C-alpha positions in Angstrom: 40.9 87.6 -31.0 41.2 87.2 -35.0 37.4 87.4 -36.4 36.7 84.8 -39.1 35.4 86.1 -42.8 34.3 84.2 -45.7 33.7 85.9 -49.0 31.1 84.5 -51.7 31.1 85.8 -55.4 27.7 85.5 -56.7 27.8 85.7 -60.4 26.7 83.4 -63.4 29.2 84.3 -65.6 32.2 83.7 -63.2 30.5 80.5 -62.0 30.6 79.5 -66.0 34.2 80.2 -66.3 33.4 82.9 -69.0 34.5 85.9 -67.0 37.3 86.3 -63.9 36.3 87.2 -60.4 37.7 90.4 -59.5 35.5 91.6 -56.7 35.6 88.5 -54.8 39.4 88.8 -54.3 39.6 92.6 -53.7 36.9 91.7 -50.8 39.3 89.2 -49.3 42.2 91.7 -49.6 40.0 94.3 -48.1 39.1 92.2 -44.9 42.5 90.7 -44.6 43.9 94.5 -44.3 41.1 95.0 -41.6 42.5 92.0 -39.6 40.3 89.4 -40.6 41.2 85.7 -41.3 39.7 85.0 -44.6 38.7 82.6 -46.6 37.2 82.2 -49.9 36.1 83.5 -52.2 33.5 80.6 -53.3 31.9 81.2 -56.3 28.0 80.4 -56.9 25.4 81.2 -59.7 22.7 83.4 -59.5 20.6 81.2 -57.9 18.9 81.1 -54.4 19.3 77.6 -53.5 23.1 78.0 -54.2 23.5 81.5 -52.6 21.7 80.0 -49.5 23.6 77.1 -49.4 27.1 78.6 -49.6 26.1 80.9 -46.9 24.8 78.1 -44.8 28.2 76.5 -45.4 30.4 79.2 -44.4 27.9 79.8 -41.2 28.5 76.2 -40.6 32.3 76.6 -40.7 32.4 79.1 -38.1 32.8 82.4 -40.0 31.9 85.5 -37.9 31.2 87.4 -41.0 30.0 86.2 -44.5 30.2 88.8 -47.6 28.5 88.1 -50.6 29.4 90.3 -53.6 26.9 90.3 -56.7 23.1 89.7 -57.4 22.0 92.9 -55.3 20.9 94.9 -58.4 17.2 95.0 -59.9 17.8 92.5 -62.7 15.8 89.3 -62.8 18.5 87.4 -61.9 19.8 89.4 -59.1 18.3 87.2 -56.0 21.1 87.8 -53.5 18.8 89.7 -51.1 16.1 87.1 -51.3 18.4 84.0 -50.7 19.8 86.0 -47.8 16.6 87.2 -46.2 15.4 83.6 -46.2 18.4 82.9 -43.8 18.4 85.7 -41.4 17.1 86.2 -37.7 16.9 89.6 -38.0 18.2 92.7 -40.1 20.6 94.9 -39.6 19.3 97.9 -41.8 21.7 100.8 -40.5 24.6 98.8 -42.4 22.9 98.4 -45.9 21.9 102.3 -45.6 25.6 103.4 -44.7 26.5 101.2 -47.8 24.3 102.9 -50.1 24.9 106.2 -48.9 28.8 105.9 -49.3 28.1 104.3 -53.0 25.8 107.4 -53.8 28.6 109.6 -53.1 30.4 108.1 -56.1 27.7 106.9 -58.1 24.0 108.1 -58.0 22.8 104.4 -59.4 24.1 103.1 -55.9 20.8 103.8 -54.2 19.3 101.1 -56.5 21.3 98.4 -54.5 19.1 96.3 -52.8 22.4 95.1 -50.6 21.2 93.9 -47.0 22.7 92.8 -44.0 22.0 90.7 -41.0 22.5 88.2 -38.5 22.1 84.3 -38.7 23.1 83.0 -35.1 26.1 84.7 -34.2 27.1 85.5 -37.7 26.9 88.7 -39.5 26.0 88.4 -43.0 26.6 91.3 -45.6 25.5 91.8 -49.3 27.6 94.2 -51.2 27.3 94.8 -55.0 29.1 92.9 -57.7 31.3 95.7 -59.3 34.8 95.9 -57.7 34.1 100.0 -57.2 30.6 98.9 -55.6 31.8 95.9 -53.6 35.0 97.9 -52.4 33.0 101.2 -51.3 30.3 99.4 -49.7 32.5 97.5 -47.5 34.9 100.1 -47.0 32.1 102.2 -45.6 31.3 99.8 -42.8 34.5 98.2 -42.0 35.6 100.1 -38.9 32.4 98.9 -37.3 32.5 95.1 -38.2 34.7 94.0 -35.3 32.5 95.7 -32.5 29.4 94.2 -34.5 30.8 91.1 -34.2 31.8 91.6 -30.6 28.4 92.2 -29.7 27.1 89.5 -31.7 29.6 87.0 -29.5 28.3 88.2 -26.2 30.5 91.0 -25.3 28.3 93.9 -24.6 30.3 95.8 -22.0 31.4 99.0 -23.7 
């Protein structure tokens, strides 16, 4: 069974058209190489209501996995974790820890990422950094466990 994923790029500059989206398309390719049927990237500004609405729309369209890229740092406009937290039934902290650990091997500042992962209904929602390298490294660090996580969320708990 092919799992459905949706990518959301969170960026004021990309949403304003002053910068090209590089991380969103890179994540689409990475997820497709992992066997996912991928839609997006949807582009939204660094705005809690816009981010939440995009996540809810992807969830409502039957996505098994929603991956956001951008807005996970310490800047005043970095609100993706807050928008995500407001929607989660519960968090999956090990995924965020694995992403930060993998990123820190290449870039010490990766430990500053507030990327989180959690569940809404039967949908896994993951935040990754906005840089192409940070987004790719983060997703690659957990890509192998995502199909299993989704199977568990769908009720397939026989291992």
